[in-house]
MILUMVO-393270 format. One line per 3 residues: number of its first residue (from 1); their letters; for each residue x, y, z of C-alpha. Coordinates in nm, 2 decimals, decimal comma. Layout:
BEGIN
NUM	a	X Y Z ~ ...
# end
This chain:
BEGIN
1	mnf	10,32 10,36 13,22 ~ 10,26 10,73 13,20 ~ 10,06 10,79 12,88
4	kle	10,30 11,08 12,77 ~ 10,59 10,84 12,81 ~ 10,41 10,57 12,62
7	ite	10,35 10,81 12,33 ~ 10,72 10,91 12,34 ~ 10,85 10,56 12,34
10	wfk	10,62 10,47 12,04 ~ 10,76 10,77 11,84 ~ 11,11 10,63 11,91
13	slq	11,01 10,29 11,78 ~ 10,85 10,45 11,47 ~ 11,18 10,63 11,39
16	dsi	11,36 10,30 11,42 ~ 11,12 10,11 11,19 ~ 11,11 10,38 10,92
19	cna	11,49 10,41 10,91 ~ 11,53 10,03 10,88 ~ 11,27 10,02 10,59
22	lee	11,43 10,31 10,40 ~ 11,79 10,17 10,44 ~ 11,67 9,83 10,31
25	eda	11,49 9,97 10,01 ~ 11,78 10,21 9,92 ~ 12,01 9,92 9,92
28	ngs	11,81 9,78 9,62 ~ 11,93 10,07 9,41 ~ 12,14 10,03 9,09
31	snv	12,48 10,08 9,25 ~ 12,67 9,89 9,52 ~ 12,66 10,18 9,76
34	svk	12,56 10,08 10,11 ~ 12,45 10,38 10,31 ~ 12,31 10,39 10,67
37	fke	12,15 10,67 10,87 ~ 12,40 10,87 11,07 ~ 12,26 10,96 11,42
40	dnw	12,32 11,27 11,63 ~ 12,19 11,27 11,98 ~ 12,14 11,63 12,11
43	lre	12,02 11,80 12,42 ~ 11,82 12,12 12,44 ~ 11,94 12,36 12,71
46	egg	11,59 12,45 12,82 ~ 11,49 12,08 12,85 ~ 11,48 11,76 12,65
49	ggr	11,65 11,67 12,32 ~ 11,63 11,43 12,04 ~ 11,78 11,19 11,79
52	trv	11,85 11,33 11,45 ~ 11,91 11,07 11,18 ~ 12,03 11,19 10,84
55	fqn	12,08 10,98 10,52 ~ 12,30 11,12 10,24 ~ 12,42 11,01 9,90
58	gni	12,25 10,67 9,88 ~ 12,15 10,47 9,58 ~ 11,80 10,62 9,56
61	iek	11,79 10,89 9,84 ~ 12,01 11,19 9,79 ~ 11,93 11,34 10,13
64	ggv	11,68 11,25 10,39 ~ 11,61 11,28 10,76 ~ 11,41 11,09 11,01
67	nfs	11,41 11,29 11,33 ~ 11,27 11,22 11,68 ~ 11,25 11,48 11,95
70	avh	11,10 11,52 12,30 ~ 11,14 11,87 12,44 ~ 11,00 12,06 12,74
73	gev	11,03 12,39 12,92 ~ 10,84 12,72 12,96 ~ 10,56 12,78 12,71
76	paf	10,71 13,01 12,44 ~ 10,57 13,36 12,40 ~ 10,41 13,30 12,06
79	lqn	10,18 13,03 12,21 ~ 10,10 13,26 12,50 ~ 10,02 13,54 12,26
82	egq	9,77 13,32 12,07 ~ 9,58 13,27 12,40 ~ 9,65 12,90 12,42
85	tss	9,78 12,92 12,77 ~ 9,72 13,12 13,09 ~ 9,90 13,44 13,17
88	sik	10,15 13,28 13,41 ~ 10,50 13,27 13,27 ~ 10,56 12,95 13,47
91	dtf	10,33 12,74 13,24 ~ 10,53 12,46 13,08 ~ 10,50 12,24 12,78
94	yat	10,61 11,90 12,65 ~ 10,63 11,82 12,28 ~ 10,74 11,50 12,12
97	gvs	10,72 11,36 11,77 ~ 10,88 11,23 11,45 ~ 10,95 11,44 11,14
100	ivi	11,06 11,30 10,81 ~ 11,16 11,45 10,47 ~ 11,31 11,25 10,19
103	hph	11,47 11,40 9,87 ~ 11,55 11,15 9,60 ~ 11,82 11,16 9,33
106	npm	11,58 11,08 9,05 ~ 11,36 11,37 8,94 ~ 11,09 11,12 8,85
109	mpi	11,06 11,02 9,22 ~ 10,87 11,25 9,45 ~ 10,98 11,42 9,77
112	ihm	10,78 11,30 10,07 ~ 10,72 11,45 10,41 ~ 10,56 11,33 10,73
115	nvr	10,52 11,46 11,08 ~ 10,34 11,31 11,37 ~ 10,35 11,48 11,71
118	yfe	10,20 11,52 12,06 ~ 10,19 11,84 12,26 ~ 10,07 11,91 12,62
121	mst	10,09 12,20 12,86 ~ 10,08 12,22 13,24 ~ 9,75 12,39 13,21
124	gvw	9,60 12,06 13,11 ~ 9,57 12,14 12,74 ~ 9,69 11,87 12,50
127	wfg	9,66 11,77 12,14 ~ 9,79 11,55 11,86 ~ 9,89 11,69 11,52
130	ggi	10,06 11,57 11,20 ~ 10,03 11,50 10,84 ~ 10,18 11,34 10,53
133	dlt	10,21 11,49 10,19 ~ 10,38 11,41 9,85 ~ 10,57 11,66 9,64
136	phy	10,65 11,53 9,29 ~ 10,89 11,71 9,07 ~ 10,67 11,57 8,79
139	vne	10,32 11,48 8,89 ~ 10,25 11,12 8,80 ~ 9,87 11,08 8,84
142	eda	9,89 10,70 8,90 ~ 10,13 10,77 9,19 ~ 9,91 11,05 9,33
145	rff	9,61 10,82 9,32 ~ 9,80 10,54 9,49 ~ 9,92 10,78 9,76
148	hha	9,58 10,92 9,84 ~ 9,41 10,58 9,83 ~ 9,65 10,46 10,09
151	lkt	9,59 10,76 10,31 ~ 9,21 10,73 10,27 ~ 9,23 10,36 10,37
154	acd	9,43 10,45 10,69 ~ 9,18 10,73 10,78 ~ 8,87 10,53 10,71
157	khd	8,97 10,27 10,98 ~ 8,91 10,54 11,24 ~ 8,66 10,79 11,10
160	pky	8,51 10,83 10,75 ~ 8,52 11,21 10,80 ~ 8,90 11,21 10,85
163	ypd	9,02 11,18 10,49 ~ 8,80 11,44 10,33 ~ 8,85 11,69 10,62
166	fkk	9,22 11,64 10,65 ~ 9,28 11,63 10,27 ~ 9,12 11,98 10,25
169	wad	9,32 12,09 10,54 ~ 9,64 11,97 10,36 ~ 9,54 12,15 10,04
172	dyf	9,50 12,47 10,24 ~ 9,81 12,42 10,45 ~ 10,06 12,31 10,19
175	fin	9,99 12,61 9,97 ~ 10,25 12,85 9,86 ~ 10,04 13,16 9,87
178	hrk	10,29 13,39 9,70 ~ 10,30 13,15 9,41 ~ 9,93 13,06 9,41
181	etr	10,02 12,69 9,39 ~ 10,02 12,39 9,61 ~ 10,35 12,24 9,72
184	gvg	10,27 11,91 9,56 ~ 9,97 11,67 9,53 ~ 9,88 11,72 9,90
187	gif	9,79 11,44 10,14 ~ 9,64 11,49 10,49 ~ 9,71 11,74 10,76
190	fdk	9,56 11,78 11,11 ~ 9,64 11,98 11,41 ~ 9,51 12,03 11,77
193	ltq	9,32 11,71 11,77 ~ 9,19 11,66 12,13 ~ 8,94 11,46 12,32
196	sas	8,57 11,49 12,25 ~ 8,25 11,32 12,35 ~ 8,30 11,08 12,06
199	csk	8,68 11,03 12,05 ~ 8,91 10,95 12,34 ~ 9,28 11,03 12,38
202	eql	9,36 10,66 12,32 ~ 9,16 10,66 12,00 ~ 9,33 10,97 11,87
205	faf	9,67 10,81 11,95 ~ 9,57 10,50 11,76 ~ 9,49 10,72 11,45
208	vqe	9,82 10,89 11,48 ~ 9,99 10,55 11,49 ~ 9,80 10,44 11,18
211	vgn	9,93 10,75 10,99 ~ 10,28 10,69 11,12 ~ 10,28 10,32 11,02
214	sfa	10,16 10,41 10,67 ~ 10,47 10,60 10,58 ~ 10,72 10,31 10,51
217	piy	10,49 10,09 10,29 ~ 10,38 10,39 10,09 ~ 10,73 10,54 10,02
220	tal	10,92 10,22 9,97 ~ 10,66 10,12 9,71 ~ 10,72 10,45 9,53
223	mak	11,10 10,40 9,56 ~ 11,08 10,05 9,40 ~ 10,85 10,17 9,12
226	nkn	11,04 10,48 9,02 ~ 11,40 10,44 9,11 ~ 11,52 10,33 8,76
229	lpf	11,31 10,57 8,55 ~ 11,52 10,75 8,29 ~ 11,57 11,12 8,31
232	tea	11,76 11,40 8,13 ~ 11,97 11,70 8,24 ~ 11,67 11,92 8,17
235	nkq	11,47 11,70 8,41 ~ 11,74 11,76 8,68 ~ 11,72 12,14 8,62
238	wql	11,35 12,13 8,67 ~ 11,40 11,92 8,99 ~ 11,62 12,20 9,13
241	lrr	11,34 12,46 9,06 ~ 11,08 12,24 9,23 ~ 11,31 12,20 9,53
244	gry	11,34 12,58 9,54 ~ 10,96 12,59 9,58 ~ 10,99 12,34 9,86
247	vef	11,25 12,56 10,04 ~ 11,02 12,86 10,00 ~ 10,73 12,69 10,17
250	nlv	10,94 12,55 10,46 ~ 11,11 12,88 10,54 ~ 10,81 13,11 10,49
253	ydk	10,50 12,91 10,60 ~ 10,58 12,59 10,78 ~ 10,46 12,59 11,14
256	gtk	10,70 12,32 11,25 ~ 11,00 12,52 11,14 ~ 10,87 12,82 11,32
259	fgl	10,81 12,62 11,64 ~ 11,16 12,48 11,63 ~ 11,32 12,82 11,57
262	etn	11,12 13,00 11,84 ~ 11,18 12,73 12,10 ~ 11,55 12,73 12,05
265	gri	11,56 12,39 11,88 ~ 11,86 12,24 11,72 ~ 11,91 12,43 11,39
268	esi	12,07 12,15 11,20 ~ 11,77 11,92 11,29 ~ 11,51 12,19 11,20
271	lms	11,66 12,26 10,86 ~ 11,71 11,89 10,78 ~ 11,40 11,93 10,57
274	lpk	11,59 12,13 10,31 ~ 11,74 11,96 10,00 ~ 12,11 11,93 9,94
277	tag	12,08 12,15 9,63 ~ 11,80 12,37 9,50 ~ 11,76 12,64 9,23
280	wey	11,58 12,96 9,14 ~ 11,56 13,08 8,78 ~ 11,42 13,42 8,70
283	nfi	11,06 13,40 8,56 ~ 11,09 13,05 8,43 ~ 10,80 12,96 8,20
286	pep	10,76 12,60 8,08 ~ 10,73 12,51 7,72 ~ 10,36 12,47 7,61
289	nsp	10,23 12,12 7,64 ~ 10,55 12,01 7,82 ~ 10,56 11,77 8,13
292	eek	10,66 12,08 8,33 ~ 10,36 12,27 8,22 ~ 10,13 11,97 8,30
295	tls	10,28 11,95 8,65 ~ 10,21 12,32 8,72 ~ 9,85 12,27 8,60
298	llk	9,80 12,00 8,87 ~ 9,94 12,20 9,16 ~ 9,60 12,33 9,27
301	kgi	9,36 12,27 9,56 ~ 9,06 12,04 9,55 ~ 9,18 11,77 9,30
304	dwv	9,00 11,44 9,37 ~ 9,27 11,17 9,36 ~ 9,05 10,89 9,48
# end
């Protein structure tokens, strides 16, 4: 099989397995609601398309999406301008991947994001990219350590340099510069991973598969642990403010959002990452020694969670 198609088919199977795991765990919530992902198949006029799967108003998950896409066409101008392709306007690209964002009902449960992707051009240039990060409304240090330990375990199977390098990359990438705070407790982020003397394309794909397969066990464990934690209306209001920060990052800084918009992607799929509701309060300052103040104190780069 063509390696590009092998990668594409695996991403489709990853979407299936993650959707199944999330549906199963959400069904273990406190109510009798039975919710399934709703699927939209879409085509991109310039080439390719995808499967958008959205989950709304479940027992545990308020809104979530697990999206697969495989698109192709002429290389967009912003990649040409970065010098990543030749001057010919006939250069073409192929991009495929899975992107996930989950927003829970309970403010004591974290938001989670993952993206794994493959990109190639007719010039022969190709790379893998991706990452997974956790955005708690309230930072639970035990959960942060669990999350980072799982990622380190996945990375260490392939290269001991991956976790420290990609954790730092995540700290730098998932940073809301105009707020001078990280989006959450970080995770790992990597981009433009390509073949080297010490690492083949097959080995890089195996690493991306490892990252992708880590998602469901990590988040379903956090769902099971935190789904029934008590919360107040004040906690819900804080959740809306933290979701507002999430929106700011995705609309101002996120490269995946920019790529989708500048390649004429499907807007509903691109903005799937946004929460159902969010809030902005003018100059909100948490009470001293409050859980909210503690959370803000932990939204910084370089924390050693393992």
